[in-house]
C-alpha positions as CSV (number, residue, x, y, z in Angstrom):
1,X,8.5,23.0,4.5
2,X,7.0,20.0,2.4
3,X,5.7,18.5,6.0
4,X,4.4,21.8,7.4
5,X,1.3,23.1,8.5
6,X,-2.0,20.3,9.1
7,X,-2.1,18.7,5.8
8,X,-2.5,15.2,5.7
9,X,1.2,12.8,5.4
10,X,1.5,9.4,5.2
11,X,4.6,7.9,6.9
12,X,5.2,6.1,3.4
13,X,5.2,9.7,1.9
14,X,7.9,11.2,4.5
15,X,9.9,7.7,4.5
16,X,10.3,8.2,1.0
17,X,11.3,11.6,1.4
18,X,13.9,10.9,3.8
19,X,15.5,8.0,1.9
20,X,15.4,10.6,-1.3
21,X,17.1,13.3,0.7
22,X,19.9,10.3,1.7
23,X,20.4,9.1,-1.6
24,X,20.9,12.5,-2.9
25,X,23.3,13.3,0.1
26,X,25.2,10.2,-0.4
27,X,25.4,10.2,-4.3
28,X,29.0,9.2,-5.1
29,X,29.1,11.3,-8.4
30,X,29.6,15.2,-8.2
31,X,29.1,15.5,-11.8
32,X,26.1,14.0,-12.9
33,X,26.3,13.3,-16.8
34,X,22.9,13.6,-18.6
35,X,22.2,11.6,-21.9
36,X,19.2,13.1,-23.8
37,X,18.3,9.9,-25.7
38,X,15.5,7.6,-24.4
39,X,16.2,4.2,-24.4
40,X,14.5,2.4,-27.5
41,X,13.2,-0.6,-27.1
42,X,13.1,-2.4,-30.9
43,X,11.5,-5.7,-29.3
44,X,14.4,-8.0,-30.1
45,X,16.3,-7.7,-27.1
46,X,15.4,-9.8,-23.8
47,X,13.8,-8.1,-20.8
48,X,17.1,-8.8,-19.2
49,X,19.3,-6.9,-21.8
50,X,16.8,-3.9,-21.7
51,X,16.8,-3.5,-17.7
52,X,20.7,-3.8,-17.9
53,X,20.7,-0.5,-20.1
54,X,18.0,0.9,-18.4
55,X,19.9,0.5,-15.4
56,X,23.2,1.6,-16.7
57,X,21.7,4.8,-18.2
58,X,20.3,5.5,-14.7
59,X,23.4,5.0,-12.9
60,X,24.9,8.3,-15.1
61,X,23.3,10.0,-12.5
62,X,22.7,8.2,-9.2
63,X,25.1,6.3,-7.5
64,X,25.0,6.0,-3.6
65,X,24.7,3.3,-1.0
66,X,21.0,4.2,-0.5
67,X,20.5,3.0,-4.2
68,X,22.7,-0.1,-3.8
69,X,20.7,-1.1,-0.9
70,X,17.1,0.1,-1.6
71,X,17.0,0.9,-5.5
72,X,15.4,-1.4,-8.0
73,X,13.0,-1.1,-11.1
74,X,9.8,-1.4,-12.3
75,X,8.8,-3.0,-15.5
76,X,6.0,-1.8,-17.8
77,X,4.8,-3.3,-20.8
78,X,2.0,-1.5,-23.4
79,X,0.5,-3.4,-26.3
80,X,-1.3,-1.1,-28.8
81,X,-4.5,-3.0,-29.4
82,X,-4.7,-1.8,-32.9
83,X,-1.0,-2.4,-34.5
84,X,0.1,-5.0,-31.7
85,X,3.1,-3.5,-31.3
86,X,4.6,-3.5,-27.8
87,X,6.8,-1.5,-25.5
88,X,8.6,-2.0,-22.6
89,X,10.0,0.2,-20.0
90,X,12.5,0.1,-17.0
91,X,11.6,2.7,-14.2
92,X,13.7,3.2,-11.7
93,X,12.7,3.6,-7.7
94,X,14.2,4.0,-4.5
95,X,12.3,2.2,-1.7
96,X,9.1,2.7,-3.3
97,X,7.0,-0.4,-2.1
98,X,3.7,-0.1,-1.2
99,X,2.9,-2.1,1.8
100,X,-0.6,-3.3,1.6
101,X,-2.4,-2.9,5.3
102,X,-4.0,-6.4,6.2
103,X,-8.0,-6.2,5.7
104,X,-10.5,-7.8,7.5
105,X,-14.2,-8.4,6.4
106,X,-15.2,-8.5,10.0
107,X,-15.2,-6.1,13.0
108,X,-15.8,-6.2,16.6
109,X,-18.7,-4.8,18.2
110,X,-19.7,-4.1,21.7
111,X,-23.1,-4.1,23.0
112,X,-24.3,-3.6,26.4
113,X,-27.6,-5.8,27.0
114,X,-30.1,-4.2,29.3
115,X,-32.4,-7.2,30.5
116,X,-35.8,-6.2,31.4
117,X,-35.9,-8.3,34.6
118,X,-34.6,-5.6,36.5
119,X,-33.0,-7.9,39.2
120,X,-30.2,-8.9,36.3
121,X,-27.4,-6.2,35.8
122,X,-26.5,-5.1,32.5
123,X,-24.1,-7.3,30.6
124,X,-21.4,-5.8,28.0
125,X,-20.5,-8.3,25.6
126,X,-18.0,-8.1,22.2
127,X,-19.5,-9.9,19.4
128,X,-17.3,-10.5,15.9
129,X,-19.6,-9.4,13.0
130,X,-19.2,-8.7,8.9
131,X,-18.8,-5.1,8.3
132,X,-21.6,-5.9,5.7
133,X,-23.3,-7.5,7.6
134,X,-27.5,-7.2,8.4
135,X,-28.7,-5.9,12.0
136,X,-30.1,-9.4,12.5
137,X,-26.4,-10.7,12.0
138,X,-25.5,-8.7,15.4
139,X,-28.7,-9.6,17.0
140,X,-27.8,-13.3,16.5
141,X,-24.4,-12.8,17.8
142,X,-25.4,-11.2,20.9
143,X,-28.3,-13.5,21.5
144,X,-25.8,-16.5,21.3
145,X,-23.8,-15.0,24.0
146,X,-26.1,-13.3,26.4
147,X,-28.2,-16.5,26.3
148,X,-31.1,-14.4,24.8
149,X,-33.6,-15.1,21.9
150,X,-32.5,-12.6,18.7
151,X,-36.1,-12.0,18.5
152,X,-36.6,-10.3,21.7
153,X,-33.6,-7.9,21.6
154,X,-34.4,-4.3,20.4
155,X,-31.0,-2.9,18.7
């Protein structure tokens, strides 16, 4: 039902949904203990000690082979700008690592050069131009490849 219909979903959401389902299905704990007390950060213990306490609390309700191999914790730290008090928190996750897609500042543009000399056949060329460039940049790149003066090009 979650992925039914025509709503756009991405592969990371689907993978996260499947991993979470596997984790729940493979959870070794049949009776999950609940600890209503929040983990307090007194600012005196190291990150390692506080992280170990947070992980132990998380493991009271979660223990699967999925968590063993794909689990981790995010650390966050907040400081009050007025009183300068610092609060640290460790939040567990299952395979929630965003993978940035490679980004390029340029793109490949295909251009067909039609010569005013009708004895020459049209020439299709591919040029690499900046995504933030101007039309003059495209004309210069096309002119180099096609052997044409950029000032004589009409785009």
